[in-house]
C-alpha positions as CSV (number, residue, x, y, z in Angstrom):
1,X,101.7,103.0,124.9
2,X,101.2,106.7,124.1
3,X,103.6,108.8,122.1
4,X,104.6,110.7,125.3
5,X,105.3,107.4,127.1
6,X,107.4,106.2,124.2
7,X,109.4,109.4,124.4
8,X,109.9,109.2,128.2
9,X,110.9,105.6,128.1
10,X,113.6,106.1,125.5
11,X,114.7,109.6,126.6
12,X,118.1,108.5,128.0
13,X,118.9,105.7,125.5
14,X,121.2,106.5,122.6
15,X,121.3,104.5,119.4
16,X,124.4,104.5,117.1
17,X,123.3,104.6,113.5
18,X,124.5,105.9,110.2
19,X,122.7,109.0,109.0
20,X,121.0,107.0,106.3
21,X,119.8,104.4,108.8
22,X,118.5,107.2,111.0
23,X,116.6,108.7,108.1
24,X,115.0,105.4,107.2
25,X,114.1,104.5,110.8
26,X,112.6,108.0,111.4
27,X,110.4,107.8,108.2
28,X,109.2,104.3,109.2
29,X,108.0,105.7,112.6
30,X,105.7,108.3,111.0
31,X,102.0,107.5,110.9
32,X,98.8,109.3,109.8
33,X,95.3,108.9,111.0
34,X,92.6,108.5,108.2
35,X,89.0,108.0,109.2
36,X,90.1,106.7,112.6
37,X,92.6,104.3,111.3
38,X,96.4,104.7,111.8
39,X,98.4,104.0,108.7
40,X,102.1,104.5,107.8
41,X,102.6,108.1,106.6
42,X,105.0,106.9,104.0
43,X,103.8,104.4,101.5
44,X,107.4,103.6,100.6
45,X,110.4,104.9,98.8
46,X,111.0,105.0,95.1
47,X,114.7,104.5,94.4
48,X,117.2,104.5,91.5
49,X,120.6,103.8,93.1
50,X,123.9,105.2,92.1
51,X,127.2,106.1,93.7
52,X,125.6,108.9,95.6
53,X,123.1,106.8,97.5
54,X,123.5,103.1,97.0
55,X,126.0,102.5,99.8
56,X,124.3,104.7,102.3
57,X,120.5,104.8,101.8
58,X,120.6,101.6,99.8
59,X,122.0,99.7,102.7
60,X,119.5,101.3,105.1
61,X,116.5,100.7,102.9
62,X,117.4,97.1,102.4
63,X,117.5,96.6,106.1
64,X,114.1,98.3,106.7
65,X,112.3,95.7,104.6
66,X,108.5,96.0,104.7
67,X,108.7,98.7,107.5
68,X,109.5,101.1,104.6
69,X,109.1,99.3,101.3
70,X,111.4,100.2,98.4
71,X,110.3,100.3,94.8
72,X,112.6,100.3,91.8
73,X,111.8,102.6,88.9
74,X,113.2,103.3,85.4
75,X,113.2,107.1,85.4
76,X,113.8,109.5,88.3
77,X,111.2,112.1,87.1
78,X,108.7,109.3,86.6
79,X,109.2,107.8,90.0
80,X,108.7,111.2,91.6
81,X,105.5,111.7,89.5
82,X,104.3,108.3,90.8
83,X,105.0,109.5,94.4
84,X,103.1,112.7,93.8
85,X,100.1,110.9,92.3
86,X,100.1,108.5,95.3
87,X,99.9,111.5,97.7
88,X,97.1,113.2,95.6
89,X,95.1,110.0,95.5
90,X,95.3,110.0,99.3
91,X,94.2,113.6,99.5
92,X,97.6,114.6,100.8
93,X,97.2,112.3,103.8
94,X,100.0,109.9,102.8
95,X,103.4,110.5,101.2
96,X,106.2,108.7,99.4
97,X,109.9,109.5,99.2
98,X,112.3,109.3,96.3
99,X,116.0,108.9,96.3
100,X,118.5,109.2,93.5
101,X,122.2,109.6,93.0
102,X,123.9,113.0,92.6
103,X,124.0,114.8,89.3
104,X,121.7,113.7,86.5
105,X,119.6,111.4,88.8
106,X,118.9,114.3,91.1
107,X,118.3,116.8,88.4
108,X,115.8,114.5,86.7
109,X,113.6,115.0,89.8
110,X,113.6,118.8,89.6
111,X,110.7,118.9,87.2
112,X,108.6,116.7,89.5
113,X,109.5,118.9,92.5
114,X,108.2,121.9,90.6
115,X,105.0,120.0,89.8
116,X,104.4,119.2,93.4
117,X,105.2,122.8,94.4
118,X,102.6,124.2,92.0
119,X,100.0,121.7,93.0
120,X,100.6,122.0,96.7
121,X,101.3,118.2,97.0
122,X,103.7,116.5,99.5
123,X,106.8,114.8,98.2
124,X,110.0,113.9,100.0
125,X,113.1,114.0,97.8
126,X,116.3,112.5,99.1
127,X,119.0,113.1,96.4
128,X,122.6,112.1,97.1
129,X,125.0,115.0,97.2
130,X,128.8,115.5,96.9
131,X,131.2,114.6,99.7
132,X,130.8,117.0,102.7
133,X,134.5,116.4,103.5
134,X,135.5,117.3,100.0
135,X,138.3,114.7,100.2
136,X,137.8,113.3,96.7
137,X,136.7,116.6,95.3
138,X,135.6,116.9,92.5
139,X,133.7,113.6,92.2
140,X,131.9,112.0,89.3
141,X,128.7,114.0,88.3
142,X,129.7,117.0,90.5
143,X,128.7,120.4,89.2
144,X,131.5,122.8,90.1
145,X,130.7,126.5,90.6
146,X,133.9,128.5,90.0
147,X,132.9,131.1,92.6
148,X,131.0,129.1,95.2
149,X,132.3,125.8,96.5
150,X,129.1,125.1,98.4
151,X,127.0,124.8,95.3
152,X,126.0,121.4,93.9
153,X,123.4,120.3,91.4
154,X,120.9,120.0,94.2
155,X,120.8,123.7,94.6
156,X,118.4,123.6,91.6
157,X,115.8,122.2,94.1
158,X,115.8,125.4,96.2
159,X,113.2,127.4,94.2
160,X,110.9,124.4,93.7
161,X,111.0,123.1,97.3
162,X,108.9,124.3,100.2
163,X,111.7,123.2,102.5
164,X,115.3,122.6,101.4
165,X,118.2,121.4,103.6
166,X,121.6,120.0,102.8
167,X,122.7,117.5,105.4
168,X,126.4,117.8,106.0
169,X,126.5,116.4,109.5
170,X,124.5,113.4,110.8
171,X,123.2,115.3,113.8
172,X,121.6,117.9,111.6
173,X,118.8,115.3,111.0
174,X,117.5,115.9,114.5
175,X,116.3,119.3,113.3
176,X,115.8,118.7,109.6
177,X,113.5,115.6,109.7
178,X,110.9,117.1,112.1
179,X,110.8,120.2,110.0
180,X,110.3,118.2,106.9
181,X,107.4,116.3,108.4
182,X,105.7,119.6,109.4
183,X,105.9,120.8,105.8
184,X,104.7,117.5,104.3
185,X,101.7,117.3,106.7
186,X,100.6,120.9,107.1
187,X,97.6,122.0,105.0
188,X,99.2,125.4,104.3
189,X,102.9,124.6,103.9
190,X,102.3,121.4,102.1
191,X,104.6,120.8,99.2
192,X,107.9,119.2,98.2
193,X,110.7,118.8,100.7
194,X,114.3,118.2,99.6
195,X,116.9,116.8,101.9
196,X,120.2,116.7,100.0
197,X,122.3,114.0,101.7
198,X,126.1,114.2,101.3
199,X,127.1,110.7,100.3
200,X,129.9,110.4,102.9
201,X,127.6,111.6,105.6
202,X,125.0,109.0,104.7
203,X,127.5,106.4,105.7
204,X,128.8,108.1,108.8
205,X,127.6,107.0,112.3
206,X,126.4,109.2,115.1
207,X,124.5,108.8,118.4
208,X,120.7,109.5,118.2
209,X,118.2,109.6,121.1
210,X,115.9,106.6,120.9
211,X,113.0,108.9,121.5
212,X,113.7,110.5,118.2
213,X,112.4,107.3,116.6
214,X,109.2,107.0,118.7
215,X,106.0,106.4,116.8
216,X,104.5,109.7,115.7
217,X,100.9,110.1,114.5
218,X,100.1,113.1,112.2
219,X,96.5,114.2,112.2
220,X,94.7,116.5,109.9
221,X,94.9,120.1,111.0
222,X,91.6,122.1,110.5
223,X,92.1,125.8,111.3
224,X,88.9,127.8,111.8
225,X,88.0,131.2,110.5
226,X,88.6,134.5,112.2
227,X,85.3,135.9,113.5
228,X,85.8,139.2,111.7
229,X,86.6,137.6,108.4
230,X,83.6,135.2,108.8
231,X,81.2,138.1,109.6
232,X,82.3,140.0,106.5
233,X,82.0,137.0,104.2
234,X,78.5,136.3,105.6
235,X,77.5,139.9,105.0
236,X,78.6,139.7,101.4
237,X,76.9,136.5,100.7
238,X,73.6,137.6,102.3
239,X,73.6,140.5,99.8
240,X,74.0,138.2,96.8
241,X,71.2,137.4,94.4
242,X,73.3,135.5,91.9
243,X,76.1,133.7,93.9
244,X,78.4,131.1,92.3
245,X,80.8,128.6,94.0
246,X,84.2,127.7,92.6
247,X,85.3,124.3,93.9
248,X,89.0,123.8,93.9
249,X,91.4,121.1,95.1
250,X,91.2,122.4,98.6
251,X,87.7,120.9,98.9
252,X,89.1,117.4,98.3
253,X,92.1,117.9,100.5
254,X,89.9,119.0,103.4
255,X,87.5,116.1,102.9
256,X,84.8,118.7,102.4
257,X,82.9,117.0,99.5
258,X,79.8,116.3,101.6
259,X,79.8,119.7,103.2
260,X,80.0,121.3,99.7
261,X,77.1,119.2,98.4
262,X,74.9,120.1,101.3
263,X,75.9,123.8,101.2
264,X,75.2,124.2,97.5
265,X,71.9,122.4,97.7
266,X,70.7,124.2,100.8
267,X,71.3,127.7,99.4
268,X,70.6,127.1,95.8
269,X,74.2,128.0,94.6
270,X,75.5,126.6,91.3
271,X,79.1,125.2,91.4
272,X,81.8,125.2,88.9
273,X,84.8,122.8,89.3
274,X,88.5,123.4,88.6
275,X,90.7,120.6,87.3
276,X,91.9,119.9,90.9
277,X,88.3,120.2,92.3
278,X,86.5,118.1,89.7
279,X,84.7,115.2,91.5
280,X,84.1,117.3,94.6
281,X,80.4,116.9,93.5
282,X,78.9,114.0,91.8
283,X,78.4,114.9,88.2
284,X,74.7,114.5,88.5
285,X,74.3,116.8,91.6
286,X,71.7,119.4,90.6
287,X,74.0,122.3,91.5
288,X,77.0,120.9,89.6
289,X,77.5,123.0,86.5
290,X,80.7,121.1,85.6
291,X,84.1,122.4,84.6
292,X,84.9,126.1,84.8
293,X,87.1,128.4,82.7
294,X,89.2,127.9,79.6
295,X,88.3,124.2,79.6
296,X,84.9,124.8,81.1
297,X,81.3,124.1,80.2
298,X,78.9,126.6,78.6
299,X,76.7,126.4,81.7
300,X,79.4,127.1,84.3
301,X,81.0,129.9,82.3
302,X,77.7,131.6,81.6
303,X,76.8,131.7,85.3
304,X,80.3,132.7,86.4
305,X,80.1,135.7,84.0
306,X,76.9,137.0,85.6
307,X,77.5,136.1,89.2
308,X,77.5,139.0,91.7
309,X,79.4,137.0,94.4
310,X,81.9,134.3,93.8
311,X,82.7,132.0,96.7
312,X,86.1,130.5,95.8
313,X,86.6,127.4,97.9
314,X,90.1,125.9,98.0
315,X,91.4,127.3,94.7
316,X,94.2,129.6,93.7
317,X,92.2,131.0,90.8
318,X,94.8,130.5,88.2
319,X,94.4,131.7,84.6
320,X,92.7,128.6,83.2
321,X,90.0,128.9,86.0
322,X,89.3,132.6,85.5
323,X,89.8,132.8,81.7
324,X,92.8,135.0,82.4
325,X,90.8,137.3,84.6
326,X,88.0,137.8,82.1
327,X,85.4,135.3,83.2
328,X,83.9,137.0,86.3
329,X,82.5,139.8,84.2
330,X,79.8,141.3,86.4
331,X,81.2,144.8,87.2
332,X,79.6,144.5,90.7
333,X,81.0,141.1,91.4
334,X,82.7,140.3,94.8
335,X,85.0,137.4,95.5
336,X,85.1,135.6,98.8
337,X,88.2,133.4,99.2
338,X,87.6,130.4,101.5
339,X,91.1,129.0,101.6
340,X,93.3,127.4,104.3
341,X,96.3,129.5,103.0
342,X,96.4,133.3,103.4
343,X,98.6,133.5,100.3
344,X,95.8,132.2,98.1
345,X,93.0,133.9,100.0
346,X,94.4,137.4,99.2
347,X,94.3,137.0,95.4
348,X,92.4,139.1,92.8
349,X,91.2,141.7,95.2
350,X,89.0,139.1,97.1
351,X,87.8,139.1,100.6
352,X,89.8,136.5,102.6
353,X,88.2,133.8,104.7
354,X,91.2,131.8,105.9
355,X,90.0,128.4,107.2
356,X,89.8,124.8,106.4
357,X,87.2,124.2,103.7
358,X,85.0,121.9,105.7
359,X,85.0,124.1,108.8
360,X,84.6,127.2,106.8
361,X,81.6,125.9,104.9
362,X,80.0,124.7,108.1
363,X,80.5,128.1,109.8
364,X,79.0,129.9,106.8
365,X,76.1,127.6,106.7
366,X,75.3,128.2,110.3
367,X,75.3,132.0,109.8
368,X,73.4,132.0,106.4
369,X,70.3,130.3,107.8
370,X,67.2,131.7,106.2
371,X,69.0,133.1,103.1
372,X,69.0,131.6,99.6
373,X,70.1,132.6,96.2
374,X,67.4,134.2,94.1
375,X,65.0,131.4,92.8
376,X,65.3,132.7,89.2
377,X,69.1,132.3,89.4
378,X,68.9,128.7,90.6
379,X,66.3,127.9,88.0
380,X,68.5,129.4,85.3
381,X,71.4,127.2,86.5
382,X,69.1,124.1,86.1
383,X,68.2,125.1,82.5
384,X,71.8,125.8,81.5
385,X,73.1,122.5,82.8
386,X,70.3,120.5,81.1
387,X,71.2,122.1,77.8
388,X,74.9,121.4,78.4
389,X,74.2,117.7,79.2
390,X,72.6,117.4,75.8
391,X,75.7,119.0,74.2
392,X,77.9,116.7,76.2
393,X,75.9,113.6,75.0
394,X,76.3,114.8,71.4
395,X,80.0,115.3,71.7
396,X,80.7,111.9,73.3
397,X,78.4,109.6,71.4
398,X,79.8,106.8,69.3
399,X,80.0,107.3,65.5
400,X,81.5,105.4,62.6
401,X,84.1,108.1,61.9
402,X,87.3,106.7,60.6
403,X,89.2,109.2,62.9
404,X,87.1,109.8,66.0
405,X,87.5,113.0,68.1
406,X,89.1,113.0,71.5
407,X,85.6,113.6,73.0
408,X,84.3,110.4,71.4
409,X,87.2,108.5,72.9
410,X,86.6,110.1,76.3
411,X,82.9,109.1,76.0
412,X,83.8,105.5,75.2
413,X,86.2,105.1,78.1
414,X,83.8,106.8,80.5
415,X,81.0,104.4,79.5
416,X,83.1,101.3,79.9
417,X,85.1,102.4,83.0
418,X,82.2,102.3,85.5
419,X,81.8,104.2,88.8
420,X,84.7,102.6,90.6
421,X,87.4,103.6,88.2
422,X,89.8,106.5,88.1
423,X,90.9,108.4,85.0
424,X,94.4,109.8,84.9
425,X,95.7,112.4,82.5
426,X,97.9,115.5,82.4
427,X,98.9,117.6,79.4
428,X,97.7,118.5,75.9
429,X,94.2,118.7,74.6
430,X,92.9,115.7,76.5
431,X,92.6,117.5,79.9
432,X,90.2,120.0,78.3
433,X,87.9,117.3,77.0
434,X,88.1,115.4,80.2
435,X,87.4,118.4,82.3
436,X,84.3,119.2,80.3
437,X,83.0,115.7,79.5
438,X,84.1,113.1,82.0
439,X,81.3,112.2,84.4
440,X,83.0,111.9,87.7
441,X,81.1,110.0,90.4
442,X,83.3,111.1,93.3
443,X,86.6,112.6,94.2
444,X,88.5,109.4,93.4
445,X,87.1,109.3,89.9
446,X,89.2,112.0,88.4
447,X,92.9,112.6,88.6
448,X,94.4,115.3,86.4
449,X,97.7,117.1,86.7
450,X,97.0,120.4,85.2
451,X,98.6,123.0,87.5
452,X,101.9,122.3,85.8
453,X,100.5,120.7,82.7
454,X,103.5,118.3,82.7
455,X,103.8,116.0,79.7
456,X,105.0,112.6,80.8
457,X,103.1,112.6,84.1
458,X,100.3,110.4,82.8
459,X,101.7,106.8,82.9
460,X,103.8,107.4,86.1
461,X,100.8,109.2,87.7
462,X,98.6,106.2,86.9
463,X,101.1,103.9,88.6
464,X,101.0,106.1,91.7
465,X,97.2,106.1,91.8
466,X,97.1,102.3,91.4
467,X,99.6,101.9,94.2
468,X,97.4,104.2,96.4
469,X,94.1,102.7,95.4
470,X,94.8,99.1,94.2
471,X,91.1,98.1,94.4
472,X,90.2,100.6,91.7
473,X,90.5,100.3,87.9
474,X,92.9,103.0,86.7
475,X,92.5,104.3,83.1
476,X,95.4,106.4,81.8
477,X,94.5,108.6,78.8
478,X,97.6,109.9,77.0
479,X,98.5,111.4,73.7
480,X,101.2,110.2,71.4
481,X,103.4,113.1,72.3
482,X,103.3,112.5,76.1
483,X,103.7,108.7,75.5
484,X,106.9,109.2,73.6
485,X,108.2,111.6,76.3
486,X,107.9,109.2,79.2
487,X,106.6,105.6,78.9
488,X,109.2,103.5,80.9
489,X,106.9,103.0,83.9
490,X,104.7,100.7,81.8
491,X,107.4,98.1,82.6
492,X,107.3,99.0,86.3
493,X,103.6,98.6,86.4
494,X,104.0,95.1,84.9
495,X,106.8,94.3,87.2
496,X,104.9,95.3,90.3
497,X,101.6,93.8,89.2
498,X,99.9,97.2,89.3
499,X,97.6,96.8,86.3
500,X,96.8,100.0,84.3
501,X,94.5,100.4,81.2
502,X,96.2,102.8,78.9
503,X,94.4,104.5,76.0
504,X,96.9,106.1,73.6
505,X,95.3,108.7,71.3
506,X,97.6,109.1,68.3
507,X,97.0,112.3,66.3
508,X,100.6,112.3,65.0
509,X,101.9,115.3,66.8
510,X,101.2,117.9,69.4
511,X,97.6,118.6,68.3
512,X,96.6,120.9,71.1
513,X,99.5,123.3,70.5
514,X,99.0,123.1,66.8
515,X,95.5,124.4,67.2
516,X,96.8,127.1,69.6
517,X,99.5,128.0,67.1
518,X,96.9,128.6,64.3
519,X,94.4,130.3,66.7
520,X,97.1,133.0,67.3
521,X,97.7,133.4,63.6
522,X,100.7,131.2,63.2
523,X,101.3,128.8,60.3
524,X,101.3,125.1,61.2
525,X,105.0,124.6,62.2
526,X,107.0,122.0,64.2
527,X,104.0,120.6,66.1
528,X,102.4,118.0,63.9
529,X,104.9,115.5,62.4
530,X,103.8,116.4,58.9
531,X,104.9,120.0,59.6
532,X,108.2,119.1,61.2
533,X,111.6,118.6,59.7
534,X,112.1,114.9,58.9
535,X,114.2,113.0,56.5
536,X,111.7,110.1,56.3
537,X,108.3,109.5,57.7
538,X,108.4,106.4,59.9
539,X,105.2,105.7,61.8
540,X,105.6,104.7,65.5
541,X,104.0,101.4,66.4
542,X,102.8,102.2,69.9
543,X,101.1,98.8,70.4
544,X,104.3,97.0,69.5
545,X,106.3,99.2,71.8
546,X,104.0,98.7,74.7
547,X,104.1,95.0,74.2
548,X,107.9,95.1,74.3
549,X,107.6,96.6,77.8
550,X,105.5,93.7,79.0
551,X,102.0,95.0,78.4
552,X,99.2,93.4,76.5
553,X,98.4,95.7,73.6
554,X,95.8,96.3,70.9
555,X,95.6,98.7,67.9
556,X,92.0,99.6,67.2
557,X,90.2,101.4,64.5
558,X,87.1,103.4,65.5
559,X,84.9,103.6,68.6
560,X,83.3,100.2,68.3
561,X,86.7,98.4,68.3
562,X,87.8,100.7,71.2
563,X,84.8,99.7,73.3
564,X,85.4,96.0,72.6
565,X,89.1,96.3,73.6
566,X,88.1,98.1,76.8
567,X,85.8,95.2,77.7
568,X,88.7,92.8,77.0
569,X,91.0,94.9,79.1
570,X,88.8,94.5,82.2
571,X,89.7,90.8,82.6
572,X,93.3,91.2,81.4
573,X,95.9,90.0,84.0
574,X,98.3,92.9,83.6
575,X,98.7,96.4,82.1
576,X,96.7,96.7,78.9
577,X,97.5,99.3,76.2
578,X,95.0,100.4,73.5
579,X,96.1,102.6,70.7
580,X,93.6,104.5,68.5
581,X,94.2,107.1,65.8
582,X,92.2,110.3,66.3
583,X,91.4,113.6,64.5
584,X,93.7,116.3,65.7
585,X,91.4,119.2,64.7
586,X,88.1,118.5,66.5
587,X,87.3,119.8,69.9
588,X,84.1,120.0,71.9
589,X,82.1,123.1,72.8
590,X,82.3,125.3,75.9
591,X,85.5,127.0,76.9
592,X,86.6,130.5,77.4
593,X,89.5,132.9,76.4
594,X,93.0,132.2,77.5
595,X,95.7,135.0,77.4
596,X,98.4,133.7,75.1
597,X,100.4,136.7,73.8
598,X,100.2,137.3,70.1
599,X,103.1,139.1,68.2
600,X,102.4,142.8,68.0
601,X,103.8,142.9,64.4
602,X,104.2,140.2,61.8
603,X,104.5,139.8,58.1
604,X,101.6,137.3,58.3
605,X,98.2,138.9,58.0
606,X,96.7,136.1,60.1
607,X,98.9,137.1,63.0
608,X,98.0,140.8,62.7
609,X,94.3,139.9,62.7
610,X,94.8,137.6,65.7
611,X,96.6,140.5,67.5
612,X,93.7,142.8,66.9
613,X,91.3,140.3,68.4
614,X,93.7,139.7,71.3
615,X,93.8,143.4,72.2
616,X,90.0,143.7,72.1
617,X,89.6,140.8,74.6
618,X,92.6,141.7,76.7
619,X,90.9,145.1,77.4
620,X,88.3,143.1,79.4
621,X,90.8,141.7,81.9
622,X,90.2,142.7,85.5
623,X,93.6,143.3,86.9
624,X,92.4,143.6,90.6
């Protein structure tokens, strides 16, 4: 039966449901089409119940059963991270919801909402809210604004939600839920949605049209380019001798990987990948110059600096990609933005080409027939990437060092993981090494959260990836700082039988920020444990801690033991945690400048010297 037939059949029938039951039934009726197969849009609901949602949504979710599975978590921020990772692993084609109580449970999800907002990823948040009736006002965990009685803790979601609504009457769901679906599934609007549900309203019943719960199938929207914008983009590209492509996350979300590979090869255009775009091309593709920007390869950055036309595909060109607007150094350079969102296509004085990445590349290819980049430019790209591959091999090769570098650990994990594995990481120094050095076979090989650089995403994110892609081996690489910040979902992974392989790199502190602190002239202070205030030095036994959460764990010394443990982990029955001590001071080559403001005056000579260098480099920034 078609969707329209469903709607007509149930047009006059009314169903009496609580607001919470209506939410759950509506979510369970949403579907998505992926490669011709219809799947539930929602992979389930992560829930930590409290007095703001246990009686309403809790009752409704229990009744839904497998139509909308419920997963129990240990931390609200972590469960929302897992939901985000699930959506990203599905290239934004599937979604998860998260529900919490009011107050601290809700506020714990605000960080995750901001992460989803920055990274343009869909997430449905259903926090409980205070009583709409205000009969028991004020209630436990209620935030009282002395001047505005309508304010609750959930107002903190407003600036980090693409769509926010507070449901104070059950019938408001008839408008709010369809709007929420549009935001969650639209390629431009895509981001977090917050529906704050007053706890008394969750339990109140109302009459809903049966047609409201008819099966709805959401299909990928692929907007095409304006003919005028397309003509201008083609004109600019035809005039290029040294063009360069920046591949962003939009390539993956549009399913444009094959289109990009064919386009780059046909026209001899080298490609640099952002963190979100890494894996758009197989690492061995002859046009793939690897990572771009602050955490970029020497090959990609050298070409980006000299390029006369930059074709930015599905990227917002944030500061790490552009080296804080110093990377595209050719004074005659032009930027063409192929982006589904006009907001991003207008950035940095570029020429907009607003379209779906796959459609846009196809249209450009049709109109560029007979044109190619200068042969010398393509040949230079080949020579540069060959030189970088040797540098990459040198950085990642196994040695007998007592304290290996992050790069050597990355190399060991990459060698043992194999082509059907996914690496997950987020904050600190590891994303830089992974961006430059991890050899991604495809778009599923690499999962980094670096738009928000959120410590604590790693383990929860790995859980979400494994839930989305259970057939893949998932490797979570995490520093000791992020591990200590959020590790509770190790227990959830064991509980759910979602096996992860965690590699914990212990450099005894925030090594990345310690290096940045010294690079800006500061004295080592409050980043490494040895430079922090402490009454006694008690080493953390990460392996024992992981074991206490139900994981199998090993503490290893050196790369040889690490590789042996990785082999053991492959056949392990549940989550396996490997801990290795690393050198906090060693990083691999490549990279570019990042604008981190240095104090204008300081009693430290090192700071003043760093400020002088800072002002020299800052003068090269291209502000438009």
